HTML snippet that shows the backbone in 3Dmol.js (N, CA, C, O; Angstrom):
<script src="https://3Dmol.org/build/3Dmol-min.js"></script>
<div id="view" style="width:600px;height:400px;position:relative"></div>
<script>
const pdb = `
ATOM      1  N   UNK A   1      -9.291  23.487  28.303  1.00  0.00           N
ATOM      2  CA  UNK A   1      -9.025  22.425  29.686  1.00  0.00           C
ATOM      3  C   UNK A   1      -9.480  20.973  28.222  1.00  0.00           C
ATOM      4  O   UNK A   1     -10.521  20.654  27.646  1.00  0.00           O
ATOM      5  N   UNK A   2      -7.956  20.465  28.165  1.00  0.00           N
ATOM      6  CA  UNK A   2      -7.487  19.001  27.332  1.00  0.00           C
ATOM      7  C   UNK A   2      -9.014  17.887  28.011  1.00  0.00           C
ATOM      8  O   UNK A   2      -9.581  17.584  29.061  1.00  0.00           O
ATOM      9  N   UNK A   3      -9.068  17.602  26.254  1.00  0.00           N
ATOM     10  CA  UNK A   3     -10.194  16.480  27.071  1.00  0.00           C
ATOM     11  C   UNK A   3      -9.462  15.560  26.623  1.00  0.00           C
ATOM     12  O   UNK A   3      -8.665  15.559  25.685  1.00  0.00           O
ATOM     13  N   UNK A   4      -9.932  14.346  27.726  1.00  0.00           N
ATOM     14  CA  UNK A   4      -8.778  12.958  27.804  1.00  0.00           C
ATOM     15  C   UNK A   4      -9.113  12.471  26.830  1.00  0.00           C
ATOM     16  O   UNK A   4      -8.648  11.336  26.938  1.00  0.00           O
ATOM     17  N   UNK A   5      -9.727  12.533  25.702  1.00  0.00           N
ATOM     18  CA  UNK A   5     -10.426  12.381  24.250  1.00  0.00           C
ATOM     19  C   UNK A   5      -8.763  12.586  23.429  1.00  0.00           C
ATOM     20  O   UNK A   5      -7.958  11.700  23.143  1.00  0.00           O
ATOM     21  N   UNK A   6      -8.664  13.997  23.221  1.00  0.00           N
ATOM     22  CA  UNK A   6      -7.997  14.472  22.633  1.00  0.00           C
ATOM     23  C   UNK A   6      -6.155  14.499  23.108  1.00  0.00           C
ATOM     24  O   UNK A   6      -5.035  14.578  22.602  1.00  0.00           O
ATOM     25  N   UNK A   7      -6.845  14.375  24.415  1.00  0.00           N
ATOM     26  CA  UNK A   7      -5.380  13.656  24.637  1.00  0.00           C
ATOM     27  C   UNK A   7      -5.065  12.665  24.710  1.00  0.00           C
ATOM     28  O   UNK A   7      -3.925  12.565  25.164  1.00  0.00           O
ATOM     29  N   UNK A   8      -5.733  11.392  24.370  1.00  0.00           N
ATOM     30  CA  UNK A   8      -5.458  10.366  24.428  1.00  0.00           C
ATOM     31  C   UNK A   8      -5.282  10.099  22.102  1.00  0.00           C
ATOM     32  O   UNK A   8      -5.069   9.288  21.200  1.00  0.00           O
ATOM     33  N   UNK A   9      -5.510  11.158  22.344  1.00  0.00           N
ATOM     34  CA  UNK A   9      -5.065  11.462  19.917  1.00  0.00           C
ATOM     35  C   UNK A   9      -3.573  12.048  20.040  1.00  0.00           C
ATOM     36  O   UNK A   9      -2.931  11.566  19.107  1.00  0.00           O
ATOM     37  N   UNK A  10      -2.889  12.761  20.696  1.00  0.00           N
ATOM     38  CA  UNK A  10      -2.028  13.263  20.722  1.00  0.00           C
ATOM     39  C   UNK A  10      -0.738  12.116  21.955  1.00  0.00           C
ATOM     40  O   UNK A  10       0.394  12.483  22.271  1.00  0.00           O
ATOM     41  N   UNK A  11      -1.261  11.068  22.298  1.00  0.00           N
ATOM     42  CA  UNK A  11      -0.030  10.255  22.657  1.00  0.00           C
ATOM     43  C   UNK A  11       0.204   9.667  21.708  1.00  0.00           C
ATOM     44  O   UNK A  11      -0.541   9.668  20.728  1.00  0.00           O
ATOM     45  N   UNK A  12       1.443   8.946  21.792  1.00  0.00           N
ATOM     46  CA  UNK A  12       2.063   8.056  20.376  1.00  0.00           C
ATOM     47  C   UNK A  12       2.092   7.243  21.229  1.00  0.00           C
ATOM     48  O   UNK A  12       1.999   7.272  22.457  1.00  0.00           O
ATOM     49  N   UNK A  13       2.316   6.030  20.031  1.00  0.00           N
ATOM     50  CA  UNK A  13       2.625   4.865  20.226  1.00  0.00           C
ATOM     51  C   UNK A  13       3.622   4.438  21.685  1.00  0.00           C
ATOM     52  O   UNK A  13       3.453   3.647  22.613  1.00  0.00           O
ATOM     53  N   UNK A  14       4.112   4.876  21.517  1.00  0.00           N
ATOM     54  CA  UNK A  14       5.180   4.164  22.542  1.00  0.00           C
ATOM     55  C   UNK A  14       4.154   4.525  24.517  1.00  0.00           C
ATOM     56  O   UNK A  14       3.890   3.880  25.532  1.00  0.00           O
ATOM     57  N   UNK A  15       4.038   5.360  24.195  1.00  0.00           N
ATOM     58  CA  UNK A  15       3.000   6.260  25.557  1.00  0.00           C
ATOM     59  C   UNK A  15       2.237   5.156  25.743  1.00  0.00           C
ATOM     60  O   UNK A  15       2.180   4.425  26.732  1.00  0.00           O
ATOM     61  N   UNK A  16       1.586   5.085  24.587  1.00  0.00           N
ATOM     62  CA  UNK A  16       0.007   3.785  24.726  1.00  0.00           C
ATOM     63  C   UNK A  16       0.298   2.514  24.990  1.00  0.00           C
ATOM     64  O   UNK A  16      -0.525   1.982  25.735  1.00  0.00           O
ATOM     65  N   UNK A  17       1.363   1.698  24.571  1.00  0.00           N
ATOM     66  CA  UNK A  17       2.082   1.023  25.208  1.00  0.00           C
ATOM     67  C   UNK A  17       2.355   0.622  26.466  1.00  0.00           C
ATOM     68  O   UNK A  17       2.023  -0.479  26.905  1.00  0.00           O
ATOM     69  N   UNK A  18       2.853   1.326  26.983  1.00  0.00           N
ATOM     70  CA  UNK A  18       3.062   1.018  27.938  1.00  0.00           C
ATOM     71  C   UNK A  18       2.376   1.588  29.052  1.00  0.00           C
ATOM     72  O   UNK A  18       2.883   1.414  30.160  1.00  0.00           O
ATOM     73  N   UNK A  19       1.149   2.339  28.945  1.00  0.00           N
ATOM     74  CA  UNK A  19       0.436   2.562  29.183  1.00  0.00           C
ATOM     75  C   UNK A  19      -0.672   1.400  29.635  1.00  0.00           C
ATOM     76  O   UNK A  19      -1.275   1.170  30.683  1.00  0.00           O
ATOM     77  N   UNK A  20      -0.624   0.564  27.840  1.00  0.00           N
ATOM     78  CA  UNK A  20      -1.934  -0.426  28.118  1.00  0.00           C
ATOM     79  C   UNK A  20      -0.376  -1.453  28.903  1.00  0.00           C
ATOM     80  O   UNK A  20      -0.650  -1.759  30.064  1.00  0.00           O
ATOM     81  N   UNK A  21       0.870  -1.896  28.520  1.00  0.00           N
ATOM     82  CA  UNK A  21       1.403  -2.623  29.909  1.00  0.00           C
ATOM     83  C   UNK A  21       0.992  -3.279  31.532  1.00  0.00           C
ATOM     84  O   UNK A  21       0.989  -4.271  32.261  1.00  0.00           O
ATOM     85  N   UNK A  22       0.548  -1.305  31.335  1.00  0.00           N
ATOM     86  CA  UNK A  22       0.277  -1.537  33.536  1.00  0.00           C
ATOM     87  C   UNK A  22      -0.556  -1.921  33.536  1.00  0.00           C
ATOM     88  O   UNK A  22      -0.915  -2.436  34.594  1.00  0.00           O
ATOM     89  N   UNK A  23      -1.600  -1.965  32.213  1.00  0.00           N
ATOM     90  CA  UNK A  23      -3.096  -2.443  32.683  1.00  0.00           C
ATOM     91  C   UNK A  23      -3.304  -3.787  32.216  1.00  0.00           C
ATOM     92  O   UNK A  23      -4.367  -4.404  32.142  1.00  0.00           O
ATOM     93  N   UNK A  24      -1.622  -4.321  31.777  1.00  0.00           N
ATOM     94  CA  UNK A  24      -2.292  -5.616  31.023  1.00  0.00           C
ATOM     95  C   UNK A  24      -3.128  -5.725  30.152  1.00  0.00           C
ATOM     96  O   UNK A  24      -4.267  -6.144  30.360  1.00  0.00           O
ATOM     97  N   UNK A  25      -2.657  -5.341  28.973  1.00  0.00           N
ATOM     98  CA  UNK A  25      -3.996  -4.881  27.178  1.00  0.00           C
ATOM     99  C   UNK A  25      -2.466  -5.262  26.607  1.00  0.00           C
ATOM    100  O   UNK A  25      -1.331  -4.788  26.674  1.00  0.00           O
ATOM    101  N   UNK A  26      -3.180  -6.476  25.970  1.00  0.00           N
ATOM    102  CA  UNK A  26      -1.857  -6.784  25.425  1.00  0.00           C
ATOM    103  C   UNK A  26      -2.047  -6.420  23.935  1.00  0.00           C
ATOM    104  O   UNK A  26      -0.984  -6.789  23.437  1.00  0.00           O
ATOM    105  N   UNK A  27      -2.738  -5.951  23.037  1.00  0.00           N
ATOM    106  CA  UNK A  27      -3.175  -5.363  21.873  1.00  0.00           C
ATOM    107  C   UNK A  27      -4.459  -4.176  21.867  1.00  0.00           C
ATOM    108  O   UNK A  27      -5.659  -4.451  21.842  1.00  0.00           O
ATOM    109  N   UNK A  28      -3.619  -2.244  21.911  1.00  0.00           N
ATOM    110  CA  UNK A  28      -4.190  -1.330  21.884  1.00  0.00           C
ATOM    111  C   UNK A  28      -4.958  -1.383  20.710  1.00  0.00           C
ATOM    112  O   UNK A  28      -5.802  -0.508  20.517  1.00  0.00           O
ATOM    113  N   UNK A  29      -4.792  -2.248  19.936  1.00  0.00           N
ATOM    114  CA  UNK A  29      -5.651  -2.215  19.116  1.00  0.00           C
ATOM    115  C   UNK A  29      -6.717  -2.777  19.032  1.00  0.00           C
ATOM    116  O   UNK A  29      -7.455  -2.685  18.051  1.00  0.00           O
ATOM    117  N   UNK A  30      -7.008  -3.591  20.278  1.00  0.00           N
ATOM    118  CA  UNK A  30      -8.212  -4.097  20.265  1.00  0.00           C
ATOM    119  C   UNK A  30      -9.415  -3.072  20.888  1.00  0.00           C
ATOM    120  O   UNK A  30     -10.570  -3.429  20.657  1.00  0.00           O
ATOM    121  N   UNK A  31      -9.198  -1.702  21.737  1.00  0.00           N
ATOM    122  CA  UNK A  31      -9.567  -1.658  22.802  1.00  0.00           C
ATOM    123  C   UNK A  31     -10.042  -0.116  21.468  1.00  0.00           C
ATOM    124  O   UNK A  31      -9.169   0.544  20.904  1.00  0.00           O
ATOM    125  N   UNK A  32     -11.417   0.087  21.285  1.00  0.00           N
ATOM    126  CA  UNK A  32     -11.574   1.406  20.714  1.00  0.00           C
ATOM    127  C   UNK A  32     -11.255   2.448  21.836  1.00  0.00           C
ATOM    128  O   UNK A  32     -10.928   2.187  22.994  1.00  0.00           O
ATOM    129  N   UNK A  33     -11.451   3.964  21.134  1.00  0.00           N
ATOM    130  CA  UNK A  33     -10.667   5.470  22.026  1.00  0.00           C
ATOM    131  C   UNK A  33     -11.794   5.391  22.752  1.00  0.00           C
ATOM    132  O   UNK A  33     -11.196   5.807  23.745  1.00  0.00           O
ATOM    133  N   UNK A  34     -13.401   5.158  23.341  1.00  0.00           N
ATOM    134  CA  UNK A  34     -14.286   5.045  24.357  1.00  0.00           C
ATOM    135  C   UNK A  34     -13.933   4.282  25.751  1.00  0.00           C
ATOM    136  O   UNK A  34     -14.083   4.392  26.968  1.00  0.00           O
ATOM    137  N   UNK A  35     -13.313   3.358  24.674  1.00  0.00           N
ATOM    138  CA  UNK A  35     -12.919   1.864  26.022  1.00  0.00           C
ATOM    139  C   UNK A  35     -11.351   2.207  26.621  1.00  0.00           C
ATOM    140  O   UNK A  35     -10.996   1.475  27.545  1.00  0.00           O
ATOM    141  N   UNK A  36     -10.527   3.103  26.239  1.00  0.00           N
ATOM    142  CA  UNK A  36      -9.731   3.363  26.310  1.00  0.00           C
ATOM    143  C   UNK A  36      -9.733   4.305  27.593  1.00  0.00           C
ATOM    144  O   UNK A  36      -9.750   4.081  28.803  1.00  0.00           O
ATOM    145  N   UNK A  37      -9.717   5.123  27.034  1.00  0.00           N
ATOM    146  CA  UNK A  37     -10.404   6.122  27.698  1.00  0.00           C
ATOM    147  C   UNK A  37     -11.126   5.261  28.825  1.00  0.00           C
ATOM    148  O   UNK A  37     -10.685   5.100  29.963  1.00  0.00           O
ATOM    149  N   UNK A  38     -11.864   4.933  28.509  1.00  0.00           N
ATOM    150  CA  UNK A  38     -13.145   4.379  30.584  1.00  0.00           C
ATOM    151  C   UNK A  38     -11.910   4.246  31.365  1.00  0.00           C
ATOM    152  O   UNK A  38     -11.766   4.989  32.337  1.00  0.00           O
ATOM    153  N   UNK A  39     -10.739   3.147  30.976  1.00  0.00           N
ATOM    154  CA  UNK A  39      -9.818   2.268  31.068  1.00  0.00           C
ATOM    155  C   UNK A  39      -9.127   3.724  32.490  1.00  0.00           C
ATOM    156  O   UNK A  39      -9.229   4.012  33.682  1.00  0.00           O
ATOM    157  N   UNK A  40      -8.265   4.312  30.839  1.00  0.00           N
ATOM    158  CA  UNK A  40      -7.524   5.307  31.954  1.00  0.00           C
ATOM    159  C   UNK A  40      -7.667   6.482  32.918  1.00  0.00           C
ATOM    160  O   UNK A  40      -6.941   7.065  33.723  1.00  0.00           O
ATOM    161  N   UNK A  41      -9.629   6.620  32.234  1.00  0.00           N
ATOM    162  CA  UNK A  41     -10.053   6.866  33.303  1.00  0.00           C
ATOM    163  C   UNK A  41     -10.504   6.895  34.538  1.00  0.00           C
ATOM    164  O   UNK A  41     -10.932   7.812  35.241  1.00  0.00           O
ATOM    165  N   UNK A  42     -10.284   5.275  34.782  1.00  0.00           N
ATOM    166  CA  UNK A  42     -10.467   4.669  35.887  1.00  0.00           C
ATOM    167  C   UNK A  42      -8.781   4.351  36.482  1.00  0.00           C
ATOM    168  O   UNK A  42      -8.663   4.270  37.705  1.00  0.00           O
ATOM    169  N   UNK A  43      -7.688   4.201  35.735  1.00  0.00           N
ATOM    170  CA  UNK A  43      -6.351   4.580  36.135  1.00  0.00           C
ATOM    171  C   UNK A  43      -5.591   5.354  36.743  1.00  0.00           C
ATOM    172  O   UNK A  43      -4.597   5.170  37.446  1.00  0.00           O
ATOM    173  N   UNK A  44      -6.708   7.156  36.076  1.00  0.00           N
ATOM    174  CA  UNK A  44      -5.747   8.155  36.620  1.00  0.00           C
ATOM    175  C   UNK A  44      -6.369   8.396  38.233  1.00  0.00           C
ATOM    176  O   UNK A  44      -5.810   9.180  38.999  1.00  0.00           O
TER     177      UNK A  44
END
`;
const viewer = $3Dmol.createViewer("view");
viewer.addModel(pdb, "pdb");
viewer.setStyle({}, {cartoon: {color: "spectrum"}});
viewer.zoomTo();
viewer.render();
</script>
């Protein structure tokens, strides 16, 4: 079973940008993986 963390690691930048725009996150780089995982978990 794929973990959320490993799923995030294989996302390409465009996917992250599209996802970030849905959550109104301006800069993915301003988030660490843990924060991004938390946001994505609540989004899913």
